[in-house]
C-alpha positions in Angstrom: 121.0 133.0 77.7 119.5 134.7 80.7 119.5 132.4 83.7 116.0 131.8 85.1 116.0 132.8 88.8 113.8 131.0 91.3 110.6 132.7 92.3 111.3 134.1 95.8 107.6 133.7 96.8 107.7 130.0 95.8 111.0 129.5 97.8 109.5 131.2 100.8 106.4 129.0 100.6 108.5 125.8 100.4 110.7 126.8 103.3 107.6 127.8 105.4 106.0 124.5 104.7 109.2 122.6 105.6 109.5 124.5 108.9 105.8 123.8 109.6 106.3 120.1 109.0 109.3 119.9 111.2 108.5 117.5 114.1 105.2 116.6 112.5 104.3 113.4 110.8 104.1 113.4 107.0 100.7 113.0 105.3 100.3 111.1 102.0 96.9 111.1 100.3 95.8 108.6 97.7 93.3 110.7 95.7 90.7 109.5 93.3 87.8 111.0 91.4 85.4 108.1 92.2 85.0 105.2 94.6 86.4 101.9 93.3 89.3 103.3 91.3 91.8 101.5 93.7 92.9 104.0 96.2 93.0 101.6 99.2 94.7 99.0 97.1 97.4 101.5 96.0 97.8 102.7 99.6 98.4 99.2 100.8 100.9 98.5 98.1 102.8 101.6 99.0 102.7 100.8 102.7 104.0 97.3 102.0 107.1 98.9 100.5 107.7 100.8 103.7 107.1 97.6 105.8 109.8 95.8 103.7 112.2 98.7 104.5 111.8 97.9 108.2 109.4 100.6 109.2 106.8 99.9 111.9 103.6 100.1 109.8 100.2 99.7 111.5 96.7 99.5 110.1 94.5 101.9 112.0 91.5 101.1 109.9 91.0 99.8 106.3 87.6 99.7 104.6 87.8 96.7 102.4 84.1 96.6 101.5 84.5 92.9 101.2 86.8 93.2 98.2 88.9 90.0 98.1 91.9 91.5 96.3 92.1 94.3 98.9 91.7 91.8 101.8 94.6 89.7 100.5 96.9 92.7 100.7 96.3 93.0 104.4 98.4 89.8 105.0 101.6 90.6 106.9 100.3 93.9 108.4 99.5 94.3 112.0 95.9 95.6 112.6 95.5 97.9 115.6 92.6 97.0 117.8 89.4 98.8 116.8 87.1 100.7 119.2 83.7 99.1 120.1 80.9 101.7 120.2 77.3 101.0 121.2 75.0 102.4 118.4 71.3 102.1 118.1 71.1 98.8 120.0 74.2 97.2 118.3 77.9 97.5 118.6 80.0 99.0 115.7 83.8 98.9 115.3 85.7 102.0 114.3 89.2 103.5 114.4 90.8 103.7 117.8 92.9 106.9 117.9 94.4 106.3 121.3 95.5 102.8 120.2 97.3 104.3 117.2 98.9 107.1 119.3 100.3 104.5 121.8 101.4 101.9 119.2 104.9 103.3 118.6 104.2 103.1 114.8 106.2 105.0 112.3 103.3 104.9 109.8 99.6 104.4 110.4 97.1 103.7 107.6 93.8 105.5 108.1 91.3 104.8 105.2 88.5 107.2 104.1 89.7 110.6 105.4 86.2 112.3 105.3 84.5 109.6 107.3 82.2 110.9 110.1 83.1 109.5 113.5 80.5 108.0 115.8 78.9 110.4 118.3 81.0 110.9 121.3 84.3 110.6 119.5 87.1 113.1 120.2 86.9 114.4 116.7 83.8 114.7 114.5 85.5 113.5 111.4 88.3 111.0 110.7 90.5 113.8 109.4 90.6 115.2 112.9 92.1 111.9 114.1 94.7 112.1 111.4 95.6 115.7 112.4 96.3 114.5 115.9 98.4 111.6 114.7 100.5 114.0 112.5 100.9 116.4 115.5 102.3 113.5 117.5 105.0 112.9 114.8 103.4 109.8 113.2 103.2 109.5 109.4 99.8 108.7 107.9 98.7 107.3 104.6 95.0 107.9 103.8 92.5 107.9 101.0 90.2 110.6 99.6 87.8 111.1 96.7 88.2 114.6 95.1 84.5 115.4 95.6 85.0 115.4 99.3 87.3 118.5 99.2 85.4 121.3 101.0 86.0 123.9 98.2 84.7 121.7 95.4 81.9 119.7 97.1 79.2 121.9 95.5 80.4 121.6 91.9 81.1 117.9 92.4 77.5 117.4 93.6 76.4 119.0 90.3 78.6 116.7 88.3 77.8 113.5 89.9 74.2 114.2 90.8 74.6 113.2 94.5 75.0 115.5 97.5 78.4 115.4 99.1 77.7 115.3 102.9 81.2 114.5 104.3 84.0 117.0 103.4 87.6 117.6 104.3 89.0 121.2 104.7 91.4 122.3 102.0 93.9 123.1 104.7 94.2 119.4 105.5 94.7 118.5 101.8 97.2 121.3 101.3 99.4 120.1 104.2 99.9 116.7 102.5 103.6 116.1 101.7 102.5 113.9 98.8 99.3 113.3 96.8 99.0 110.3 94.5 96.2 110.4 91.9 94.7 107.0 91.4 92.7 106.8 88.2 90.7 104.4 85.9 89.0 104.9 82.6 85.2 104.9 83.0 84.7 101.5 81.1 87.2 99.8 83.4 85.6 101.3 86.5 82.1 100.1 85.3 83.6 96.6 84.7 85.0 96.5 88.2 81.5 97.6 89.5 79.8 94.8 87.6 82.3 92.2 88.8 81.5 93.1 92.4 84.9 94.7 93.0 83.5 98.0 94.2 80.3 97.2 96.1 78.6 94.0 97.2 76.2 92.6 94.5 73.0 93.8 96.1 74.2 97.4 95.8 75.6 97.3 92.2 72.4 98.3 90.3 71.6 101.1 92.6 75.2 102.5 92.3 75.1 102.1 88.5 71.9 104.1 88.2 73.2 106.9 90.5 76.8 107.6 91.3 78.4 105.4 88.6 76.7 106.9 85.5 79.2 107.5 82.6 78.9 110.9 81.1 80.4 112.7 78.1 83.1 115.4 78.5 81.3 118.5 77.3 84.6 120.2 76.4 85.3 117.6 73.8 83.5 118.0 70.4 83.3 114.3 70.0 81.5 114.0 73.3 83.6 110.9 74.1 83.9 109.7 77.6 87.0 110.6 79.5 88.9 108.9 82.4 88.2 109.9 86.0 91.2 112.2 85.8 89.2 114.6 83.7 86.8 115.1 86.6 89.7 115.6 89.0 91.3 118.1 86.6 88.1 120.1 86.2 87.6 120.4 89.9 91.2 121.5 90.4 90.7 124.2 87.9 87.6 125.3 89.7 89.6 125.6 93.0 92.3 127.7 91.4 89.8 129.8 89.4 
């Protein structure tokens, strides 16, 4: 039997990425097709494993959206101080990049990678903060919904019926050392929505009528609903096509 030889282009690509990552922090992305599938929860579970190994893990910012099960997972972690920013007559709290850079952490958790930073921040989007942490040699765990990838935002808008205003460059996604797909079947996701585990009760009906509409898979003759991974798979095919 003829031995299958490694693809030299793939080997070169792997070596180049390894050299590029040398001295940089490692980025791990918890990727979902929708809000509420459990990305932040999965990220905190993975971070706890690193904490138990003795790594210095710091929470830069976590968006719990008042989910009790997520807030319980914060126990035992050190929360870095947030930055207070005056905004339209009130003060909001957001991620403090300088506090993270000076923390001495091995790993920093930065939720919601596409998030727009307040006016006057060093970087317009949170992914810019993450890039600076990685350049400083600090590992980062973060979360991202697939529709926020720059190359698929337009087709995602067509699928979900909602404009995607905050995006992340594909180059940031491609530099991730690891991507973890976090998924839920549609019925389970809608059950979580109704139970108040995705949004606060006042926002549930609006979400159900808009972003959280179950739809059939047009590629299946039965028209049966598929899990969120179908959406992620379709968008990945669009990127590569």
